[in-house]
BAKE-684512 format. One record per atom (N, C-alpha, C, O): y, x, z. Coordinates in steps of 0.2 Angstrom, whole numbers, plus 5000, padded with zeros to 4 digits. Example, Ala and Ser with C-alpha at 12.3 -4.5 7.8 and 13.67 -1.06 7.14 Angstrom:
497250665039;497850625039;498450665039;498350715042;498950645035;499550685036;500050645039;500650675040;
***
This chain:
499450045000;500050005000;500650045000;500750095004;501150034996;501750064995;502350024997;502349964997;502950054999;503550025001;504050034995;504050084992;504449984994;504949994988;505449934989;505449894993;505849934984;506449884983;506349854976;506349894971;506449794975;506449754969;507149774965;507649754968;507149804959;507749814956;507849774950;508349774947;507349734948;507449694942;506849644942;506349654944;507049584939;506649524938;506749494932;507249464930;506249494927;506249464921;505649424919;505049454919;505649354919;505049324917;504449324922;503949324919;504649324928;504049334933;503849404934;503349404938;504049454931;503849524931;504349564935;504949564933;504149584941;504649624945;504549704944;504049724943;505149734944;505149804944;505349834951;505849814953;504949874953;504949894960;505149974960;504750004957;505649994964;505750064964;505550084971;505750064976;505050134971;504750164977;505250214980;505750234977;505050244986;505450294989;505450354986;505950394987;505050374982;505050434978;505450434971;505450474968;505750374970;506150364964;505750344958;506050344952;505150324959;504750294953;504750224953;504750184958;504650194947;504650124946;503950094944;503550134941;503850034946;503250004945;503349924943;503749894946;502949904939;503049834937;502449794940;501849814939;502649744944;502149704947;502349624947;502949614946;501849584948;501949514949;501849504956;501649544960;502049444959;502049424966;501449384967;501149354963;501249394973;500649354976;500749284975;501349264976;500249244974;500349174973;500549134979;500849084979;500449164985;500649134991;501449124991;501649074995;501849164988;502549154988;502749084985;503249054987;502349064980;502448994977;502348934982;502748884982;501848944986;501648894991;502148884997;502248834999;502448944998;502948935004;503648935001;504148935005;503748924994;504348904991;504848964992;505448944993;504649024992;505149084994;504949134989;504449174991;505249144983;505049194979;505449254980;505949254982;505149314979;505449384980;506049384975;506049354970;506549424977;507149424972;507449494972;507249534976;507849504967;508149574967;508449594973;508849554976;508349654975;508649684982;508149674987;508249714993;507649634987;507149634992;506749694993;506549734989;506649715000;506249765002;505549745002;505349695006;505049774999;504349744998;503849795000;503949854999;503249775001;502649815000;502249794994;502149734993;501849834991;501549824985;500949864984;500949924987;500449844981;499849884979;499749894972;500249884968;499149914969;499149924962;499149864958;499249874952;499149804961;499149744957;499749694958;500049674954;499949684965;500449634966;500949654972;500749704976;501449624972;501949624978;501549584983;501449524982;501449614989;501149584995;501549555000;501449495002;502049585002;502549565007;503249575006;503449615002;503649535009;504349545008;504649545015;504549505019;505049595016;505449605023;505949555024;506249525019;506149535030;506649495031;507349515028;507449575029;507649475025;508349495022;508849495027;508949455032;509349545026;509949555030;510449505028;510849485032;510449495021;510949445018;510649425012;510149455009;510849365009;510549335004;511049295000;511249235001;511249324994;511749284990;511349244985;510849264982;511649184983;511249144978;511549144971;511249134966;512249164971;512549164965;513049224965;513649214967;512849284964;512249304960;511649314965;511749324971;511049304962;510449304966;510249374968;509849404964;510449394974;510249464976;510249464983;510649424987;509849504986;509749514994;509949584996;509849634992;510049585002;510149655006;510649695003;510549755001;511249665002;511849704999;512249735005;512349705010;512449795004;512949835008;513649815007;514049805012;513849815001;514549804999;514649774993;514149774988;515149734992;515349704986;515949724983;516449724986;515949754977;516549764973;516849704969;516449684965;517349674972;517649614969;518049634963;518649654964;517849624957;518149644951;518649594949;518449544947;519349614949;519849564947;520249594941;520449654942;520349564936;520749594930;521449574932;521649524934;521849624930;522549624930;522849574925;523349534926;522549574919;522749534914;522149514909;521649554909;522149464906;521649444901;520949444904;520549484902;520749394909;521149344911;521649364917;521549424920;522149324918;522649344923;522349344930;521949314931;522649394934;522449394941;522549334944;523049294944;522049314948;522049254952;521949264960;521349284961;522449244964;522349254971;521849204973;521549214978;521849144970;521349094972;520649114972;520249114976;520449144966;519849174965;519649224969;519149234972;520149274971;520049324975;519849304982;519449324985;520249254985;520149224991;519449184992;519149184997;519249154986;518549124986;518049174986;517549164990;518149224983;517549284983;517549314990;517049324992;518149324993;518149354999;517849305004;517449335009;517949245004;517649195008;516849195008;516549205013;516649195002;515849205001;515549265003;515049265007;515849325002;515649385004;515649395011;515149425014;516249375014;516249385022;515749345025;515449365030;515549285022;515049235025;514449265026;513949255030;514249315021;513649355021;513649415025;513149455024;514149435028;514249495032;514149555027;513849605029;514449555021;514449605016;515149635016;515649595016;515249695016;515849735015;516249725008;515949745003;516749685008;517149685002;517549745000;517949765005;517649764994;518049814991;518449774985;518049754980;519049774985;519449744980;519649794975;519949844976;519449774968;519549824963;519949784957;519749734955;520549804956;520949774950;520849814944;521049874944;520549784939;520449824933;520949804927;521449764928;520949834922;521349824916;522149834917;522549804915;522249884922;522949894923;523349924917;523949924917;523049944912;523349974906;523649914902;524149934898;523449854904;523749794900;524449774903;524749724901;524649804909;525249784913;525749834912;525649894911;526349804912;526949854912;527049884919;526749854924;527449934920;527449964926;527749914931;527549904937;528249874929;528549824933;528049764935;528049744941;527649744931;527149694932;526649724937;526449684942;526449784936;525949814941;526249824948;525849814953;526849844948;527149854954;527249794958;527149794964;527349734955;527449674958;526749654961;526749624966;526249664957;525549644959;525349684965;525049654970;525549744965;525349794971;525749774977;525449774982;526349754976;526749724982;526449664985;526449664991;526149624981;525849564984;525149584987;524949554992;524849624984;524149644987;524249694993;523749704996;524849714995;524849755001;524649725007;524449755011;524749655007;524549615012;523749625013;523549635019;523349625008;522649635008;522449705011;521949705014;522849755009;522649815011;522649835019;522449885021;522949785022;522849785030;522149775032;521949795037;521749745028;521049725030;520549745025;519949755027;520749765019;520249785014;520449845010;521049855009;519949885007;520149935003;520349904996;519949864993;520849924993;521049894986;521149954982;521550004983;520849954976;520850004971;521149974964;520949914962;521550014960;521749994954;521550044949;521550104950;521250024943;521050064938;520950034931;521149974930;520850074926;520750044919;520050074916;520050134915;519550034916;518950064912;519050084905;518750134903;519550054902;519650074895;519950144894;519750184890;520450164898;520750224898;520450274903;520550334902;520050254907;519750294912;520150314918;520050344923;520750284918;521250294924;521050274930;520850214931;520950324935;520750314942;520050284943;519850274949;519650284938;518950264939;518550314943;518150294947;518750374943;518450424948;518550414955;518150434959;519050364957;519150354964;518550314967;518550304973;518150284962;517550244965;516950284966;516450264969;516950344964;516350384964;516050394971;515350394971;516450404976;516150414982;515850354986;515650354992;515950294983;515850234986;515050214986;514850174991;514650244982;514050214981;513450244984;512850214985;513550304987;512950344989;512650314995;512950285000;511950304995;511550275000;511750195001;511650175007;512050164996;512250094997;511950054991;511850074986;511849994993;511649944988;512349904987;512549864991;512549904981;513249874979;513149824974;512749824970;513549774974;513549724969;514249714966;514749724970;514249714960;514849704956;514949624955;514449594952;515449594957;515549524956;516249504954;516749544956;516449454951;517049434949;517049384943;516549364941;517749364941;517749314936;517549344930;517449404928;517349294926;517149304919;517649344915;518249324915;517449404912;517949434908;518349484912;518849524909;518249494918;518649544922;518449614921;518849664923;517849634917;517749694915;517249734919;517249794920;516749694922;516249724927;515749774923;515649824925;515549744917;515049794913;515449854910;515149904910;516049844908;516449894906;516549954911;516550014910;516649924917;516749974923;516150014924;516150074925;515549984924;514950014925;514850064919;514550124921;514950044913;514950094908;515350154909;515150214907;515950144911;516450194912;516150244918;516250304918;515850214923;515550254928;514950294926;514850354928;514550264922;513950294919;513750274912;513450224911;514050314907;513950284900;513250274898;513150234893;512750304901;512050294899;511850224900;511350194897;512250184904;512050114905;512050074898;511650034897;512650084895;512750054888;512649974889;512349944885;512949944894;512849874895;513349844890;513849864888;513049784888;513449744883;514149714886;514049694892;514649724883;515249694885;515549644880;515349644874;515949594883;516149534879;516849534877;517249554882;517049514871;517749504870;518049444873;517649394874;518649444875;519049384878;519149334872;519449354867;518949274874;519149224869;519949204870;520149184875;520249214865;521049204865;521149124866;521649114869;520749084864;520849014864;520748994872;521148954874;520249014875;520048994882;520349044887;520449024893;520549104885;520749154890;520149174895;520349204900;519549164892;518949184897;518549234893;518549234887;518149264896;517649314893;516949274892;516849234896;516649304887;515949274886;515449304891;515549364893;515049264894;514549294899;514049344895;513849334890;514049404897;513749464894;513049484898;512649514895;513049474904;512549494908;512049434909;512249384912;511449444907;510949394907;510549384913;510249334914;510449444917;510049444923;510349494928;510749534926;510149484934;510349534939;509849594939;509249584939;510149654939;509749714939;510049764943;510649774942;509749804947;509949854951;509949924947;509349934945;510449954946;510450024942;510550074947;510950074952;510250134946;510350194950;511050224948;511150234942;511450234953;512150254951;512450294957;512550274963;512550364956;512950404960;512650404967;513050394972;511950404967;511650414974;511450344977;511250344983;511650294974;511450224977;511250174971;511050204966;511250114973;511050064968;511550014967;511949994972;511749994961;512249944960;512049894955;511649904950;512249834956;512049774952;512649754948;513149744950;512449744941;512949714937;512749634937;512149624935;513149594939;513049524939;513349474935;513949494932;513149424933;513449374929;514149354931;514249334937;514649354927;515249334929;515349264929;514949224925;515749234933;515849164933;516549154936;516849194940;516849094935;517549084937;517649024942;518149004944;517049004945;517048954950;516548974955;516049004954;516748964962;516248974967;516148914971;516648884973;515548894973;515448844977;515248864984;514948914985;515348824989;515248844996;514748795000;514848785006;514248774996;513748724999;513448755005;513248715010;513348815006;512948845011;513348865017;513148895022;514048855017;514548875022;514748825026;514948775024;514648835033;514748785038;515548785039;515848835039;515848725040;516548715040;516848765046;517448785046;516448775051;516648815057;516748885055;517048925059;516448905050;516448975048;517048995044;517249055043;517448945041;517948955037;518548995041;518749045038;518748975047;519249015050;519049085052;519449135053;518349095053;518049165055;518049205049;518149265049;517849175043;517849225037;518449245034;518549285029;519049205036;519649235034;519849285040;520149265045;519749345039;519749395044;520449405047;520549415053;520949395043;521649405045;521849345050;522149365055;521549285048;521649235053;521249235059;521549225065;520649265059;520249275064;520549315069;520449305075;520849375067;521149425071;521749395076;521849415081;522049335073;522549305076;522349245081;522749225085;521749225080;521549165082;521549165090;521549105093;521449225093;521349225100;522049205104;522149195110;522549205099;523249195102;523449125101;524049105102;523049085097;523149015096;523048975103;522648995107;523348915104;523248875110;522548855111;522348855116;522248825105;521648795105;521148845103;521248885098;520548855107;520048905105;519748895098;519648945095;519648825096;519348815090;519848795085;519748745081;520448825085;520948805080;520748815073;520548865071;520948765069;520848765062;521448795058;521348805052;521948805062;522648835059;522948785054;523248805049;522748725054;523048675050;523548625053;524148615052;523248585058;523648535061;523748545068;524148505071;523448595071;523548605079;524248635080;524548675076;524548615086;525148645088;525048715091;524448735093;525548755092;525548825095;524948865092;524648895095;524948865085;524448905081;524848965079;525348965076;524549025081;524749095080;524749105072;525249135070;524349075068;524249095061;524849055058;525249085054;525048995060;525548955057;526248995059;526748995055;526249015065;526849055067;526949115063;527549125061;526449155062;526549215058;526649195050;527049235047;526449145048;526549115041;527349105041;527649125036;527549065046;528249045046;528749105046;529249105044;528449165049;528849225050;528849275044;529049325044;528449245039;528349285033;527849345033;527849385029;527449345039;526949395040;526249385036;525749425037;526149325034;525549305030;525749275023;526249235023;525449295018;525549275011;525549195011;525049165013;526049165008;525949095007;525349075003;525049025005;525249104998;524649094994;524049104997;523549064996;523949145002;523349165006;523249095010;522649075011;523749075013;523649015018;523548955014;523148915016;523848945008;523748885004;523048885002;522748835001;522748945000;522048944997;521548935003;521048905002;521748955009;521348945015;521348865016;520748835017;521848835016;521848755017;521448725012;521048675013;521548745005;521148715000;520448725001;520048675000;520248785003;519448795004;519248755010;518648735009;519648755015;519448725021;519348645019;518848615021;519748615016;519748545014;519148535009;518848485010;519048585005;518448575000;517848575004;517348525002;517748615008;517048625012;517048565017;516448535018;517548535020;517548485024;517348415021;517048375024;517548405014;517448345011;516848345006;516648295004;516548405005;516048405000;515348375003;515248375009;514948344999;514348315001;513848365001;513848414997;513348355006;512848395006;512448405000;512248354997;512148464998;511748474992;511048484994;510848524998;510648444992;509948444993;509448474988;508848484989;
***
């Protein structure tokens, strides 16, 4: 019996990377179908010459993209084409924080912005730099791409972000041997074509990284309403100064978050996005 990690799944056939760096193609034992829990990319498993036999308990488990046991998520946001979206950024942060995964904010395609436009965006994102690492780069020109090189060693990383943000282009810039398919932006829709057909972990700079399908919408069916104020880490840091212990930062009096918002210490867009996400989760119907 050997130990390994699933790095690819296509058509029921799993590719497992063992500790010596060798890959093996295996199917899963039939028992997984009976317990309605199939192995997935990122799972730590034991396997023999024929089958995957056991799956270790997951530290975290993303459903979209479908991957488990992730250490960090690089949230890829384009500066332009498509335009930068603070709502999408906050939705991604919400999802990633809920899974106890470390987020790193990456802004791509900075070559498409004028200096004034880029400086304005950086000024707005300074707020996020209090809580997250924020990087600016251009896969097309190679500008600042090397600043990512130290992030991957001994880590399982996931690239996630809106369609057309340049996830595959960035992976190609980091490691040209990937030669991942990239998509042109539809000028009519302002969106990119989906180019990544499956989730696969690639060996990169001493770690493993997944290129994941891009998407422009995030759903929160698995997130409890009580976790929303916790997953906004900036609000959570202030919450102990609120009058009410379970403050939602919306209707309660003597709320420290609303006080800091009024004083200009919290981005208005960040708070507005929080309220929209909170209301969405509060009113959504359970998904069975």
